C-alpha positions as CSV (number, residue, x, y, z in Angstrom):
1,M,-28.6,-43.6,-143.2
2,A,-29.0,-45.1,-139.8
3,D,-31.8,-43.7,-137.7
4,F,-31.7,-43.7,-133.9
5,T,-35.5,-43.7,-133.5
6,T,-35.8,-47.1,-135.2
7,S,-32.5,-48.6,-133.9
8,S,-32.1,-51.5,-131.4
9,H,-30.3,-48.9,-129.2
10,R,-33.5,-46.9,-128.9
11,A,-35.8,-50.0,-128.7
12,C,-33.8,-52.1,-126.2
13,W,-31.3,-49.9,-124.3
14,F,-33.1,-46.7,-123.5
15,F,-34.3,-46.4,-119.9
16,T,-35.5,-43.9,-117.4
17,A,-33.4,-43.2,-114.3
18,K,-35.8,-45.3,-112.2
19,E,-35.5,-48.2,-114.6
20,L,-31.7,-48.1,-114.4
21,D,-31.8,-48.1,-110.6
22,N,-34.1,-51.1,-110.6
23,K,-31.9,-53.0,-112.9
24,H,-28.8,-52.4,-110.8
25,L,-30.7,-53.2,-107.6
26,T,-31.9,-56.5,-109.2
27,A,-28.4,-57.5,-110.1
28,N,-27.1,-56.6,-106.7
29,Q,-29.8,-58.6,-104.9
30,R,-29.2,-61.6,-107.1
31,A,-25.5,-61.5,-106.2
32,L,-26.4,-61.3,-102.5
33,Q,-28.7,-64.3,-102.7
34,T,-25.9,-66.2,-104.4
35,L,-23.5,-65.2,-101.7
36,Y,-25.8,-66.5,-98.9
37,E,-26.5,-69.7,-100.8
38,R,-23.0,-70.6,-102.0
39,G,-20.6,-68.5,-100.0
40,C,-19.2,-66.6,-103.0
41,T,-20.6,-64.5,-105.9
42,A,-18.0,-65.0,-108.6
43,I,-19.3,-66.6,-111.8
44,E,-17.0,-68.2,-114.4
45,A,-17.8,-67.8,-118.0
46,S,-17.2,-70.6,-120.5
47,A,-16.0,-70.1,-124.0
48,D,-19.5,-70.4,-125.4
49,G,-20.8,-67.7,-123.0
50,D,-22.5,-70.0,-120.5
51,V,-21.9,-69.3,-116.8
52,M,-20.9,-71.5,-113.9
53,Y,-21.3,-70.6,-110.3
54,H,-18.5,-71.3,-107.8
55,G,-19.2,-72.8,-104.4
56,E,-21.5,-75.6,-103.3
57,L,-25.1,-75.0,-102.3
58,T,-25.6,-75.7,-98.6
59,K,-28.2,-78.2,-97.4
60,E,-30.1,-75.4,-95.7
61,G,-29.7,-73.2,-98.8
62,T,-28.1,-70.4,-96.9
63,K,-24.8,-69.9,-95.1
64,K,-24.3,-68.0,-91.8
65,K,-23.9,-64.4,-92.6
66,A,-21.2,-64.0,-90.0
67,A,-18.9,-66.2,-91.9
68,L,-19.4,-64.4,-95.2
69,P,-17.4,-61.5,-96.7
70,E,-19.0,-58.1,-96.6
71,P,-21.1,-57.7,-99.7
72,L,-21.1,-54.5,-101.9
73,T,-24.0,-52.2,-101.7
74,V,-25.7,-50.7,-104.8
75,N,-23.7,-47.5,-104.2
76,D,-20.5,-49.4,-103.8
77,E,-21.1,-51.0,-107.2
78,L,-21.8,-47.6,-108.7
79,L,-18.4,-46.4,-107.5
80,M,-16.7,-49.4,-109.0
81,R,-18.4,-49.1,-112.3
82,V,-17.4,-45.4,-112.5
83,F,-13.8,-46.3,-111.7
84,Y,-13.6,-48.9,-114.4
85,E,-15.4,-46.7,-117.0
86,K,-12.4,-44.4,-116.6
87,K,-10.2,-47.4,-117.1
88,V,-12.0,-48.1,-120.4
89,F,-11.3,-44.6,-121.5
90,E,-7.6,-44.8,-120.4
91,L,-7.1,-48.1,-122.3
92,C,-8.6,-46.5,-125.4
93,Q,-6.3,-43.6,-125.0
94,A,-3.3,-45.9,-124.7
95,L,-4.3,-47.7,-127.9
96,K,-5.0,-44.4,-129.7
97,L,-8.5,-45.4,-130.6
98,T,-11.1,-43.1,-132.1
99,P,-13.9,-41.4,-130.2
100,K,-16.4,-43.7,-131.9
101,I,-14.6,-46.8,-130.5
102,K,-14.3,-45.2,-127.0
103,E,-18.0,-44.5,-126.8
104,A,-18.9,-48.0,-128.1
105,A,-16.6,-49.7,-125.5
106,I,-18.0,-47.6,-122.6
107,I,-21.6,-48.3,-123.7
108,Y,-21.0,-52.0,-124.0
109,F,-19.5,-51.9,-120.5
110,K,-22.6,-50.0,-119.2
111,R,-25.0,-52.4,-120.9
112,F,-23.3,-55.4,-119.5
113,Y,-23.6,-54.2,-115.9
114,L,-27.3,-53.5,-116.3
115,L,-27.7,-57.3,-116.2
116,W,-24.8,-58.4,-113.9
117,S,-23.3,-57.3,-110.6
118,V,-19.7,-56.4,-110.3
119,M,-19.6,-59.1,-107.6
120,E,-20.4,-61.7,-110.2
121,H,-18.0,-60.6,-113.0
122,H,-14.9,-58.6,-112.2
123,P,-14.9,-55.3,-114.1
124,K,-11.2,-55.6,-114.8
125,F,-11.9,-58.4,-117.3
126,I,-15.1,-56.8,-118.7
127,T,-13.2,-53.5,-119.2
128,V,-10.6,-55.0,-121.6
129,T,-13.1,-57.3,-123.3
130,S,-15.5,-54.4,-124.0
131,V,-12.6,-52.5,-125.7
132,Y,-11.7,-55.6,-127.7
133,I,-15.3,-56.0,-128.9
134,A,-15.7,-52.3,-129.7
135,C,-12.6,-52.5,-131.9
136,K,-14.2,-55.5,-133.7
137,T,-17.5,-53.9,-134.3
138,S,-15.8,-50.7,-135.5
139,E,-13.6,-52.7,-137.9
140,R,-10.4,-51.6,-136.2
141,Y,-8.4,-54.8,-135.6
142,I,-6.4,-55.0,-132.4
143,S,-5.3,-58.3,-131.1
144,A,-6.2,-59.5,-127.6
145,E,-2.5,-59.7,-126.9
146,Q,-2.0,-56.0,-127.5
147,I,-4.8,-55.1,-125.0
148,C,-3.7,-57.6,-122.4
149,N,-0.1,-56.3,-122.5
150,I,-1.4,-53.0,-121.1
151,F,-3.4,-54.6,-118.3
152,K,-0.9,-57.4,-117.7
153,L,-3.6,-60.1,-118.3
154,N,-3.8,-63.3,-120.3
155,E,-5.5,-63.5,-123.6
156,E,-7.9,-66.1,-122.2
157,D,-9.2,-63.3,-119.8
158,I,-10.7,-61.6,-123.0
159,L,-11.6,-64.6,-125.1
160,W,-13.5,-66.4,-122.3
161,N,-15.6,-63.3,-121.6
162,E,-16.2,-62.3,-125.2
163,M,-19.2,-64.6,-125.8
164,L,-20.6,-63.8,-122.4
165,I,-20.7,-60.1,-123.3
166,F,-22.2,-61.0,-126.7
167,K,-25.0,-62.9,-125.1
168,S,-25.5,-60.3,-122.4
169,L,-25.9,-57.6,-125.0
170,N,-28.2,-59.8,-127.0
171,F,-25.9,-59.2,-129.9
172,D,-27.0,-55.6,-130.1
173,F,-23.8,-53.8,-131.1
174,T,-25.3,-50.7,-132.7
175,V,-24.6,-47.7,-130.4
176,Y,-25.4,-44.0,-130.8
177,G,-22.9,-41.9,-128.7
178,P,-22.9,-38.2,-128.1
179,Y,-19.9,-37.3,-130.3
180,R,-21.7,-37.2,-133.6
181,S,-24.5,-35.0,-132.3
182,I,-22.0,-32.7,-130.5
183,D,-19.8,-32.4,-133.6
184,A,-22.9,-31.5,-135.7
185,L,-24.0,-28.9,-133.2
186,V,-20.5,-27.3,-133.1
187,S,-20.4,-27.2,-136.9
188,E,-23.8,-25.6,-137.1
189,I,-22.8,-23.0,-134.6
190,K,-19.7,-22.2,-136.6
191,V,-21.7,-21.8,-139.8
192,N,-24.3,-19.5,-138.1
193,L,-21.5,-17.4,-136.4
194,S,-19.9,-16.9,-139.8
195,N,-23.1,-15.2,-141.0
196,F,-23.3,-13.0,-137.9
197,P,-21.8,-9.5,-137.8
198,L,-18.7,-9.3,-135.7
199,T,-20.5,-7.5,-132.8
200,Y,-23.0,-10.3,-132.5
201,A,-20.3,-12.9,-132.5
202,L,-18.5,-11.1,-129.6
203,V,-21.8,-11.0,-127.6
204,W,-22.3,-14.7,-128.3
205,F,-19.1,-15.6,-126.6
């Protein structure tokens, strides 16, 4: 039986609140640096997971800030991530996926944006690709076409980001979500309540 304490989830993806803030700040600052150097932040992923920056480096290495679009702050990025995390859930609901797949998709999405800024990779594409990968790792086959039909995207939008997410996650697909623990807790409470006198059960609730 799998053990969380010895899993890659515990070893590689368990952080304090301060560590999470630092990772998001680092990604945001890197995107800002790219913006000032190249005039844009978008990064294109190739089929093998490599990334290519848009825009030409200026001779001076920086562009005039007045001519650049307004960058997102760390808090702006947080709001965008929360918005698209809800979209992950909505997509899973539309596809009638299990709680296990939902939690895997959201965790993959969260892990990805520990390394990247939303200014570098648009969350719309990472959302659908995270769900697609979660279905694969949970052995529930759903085609890229089915997912793209909901979001009105092209299959390439998933397939070109798939390897990028694989590499960003360092191929760590094992996740431990809260559902299993919560279900076990509820079951234990039910068993314990069944052994209580009725008066105690009424007080409990």
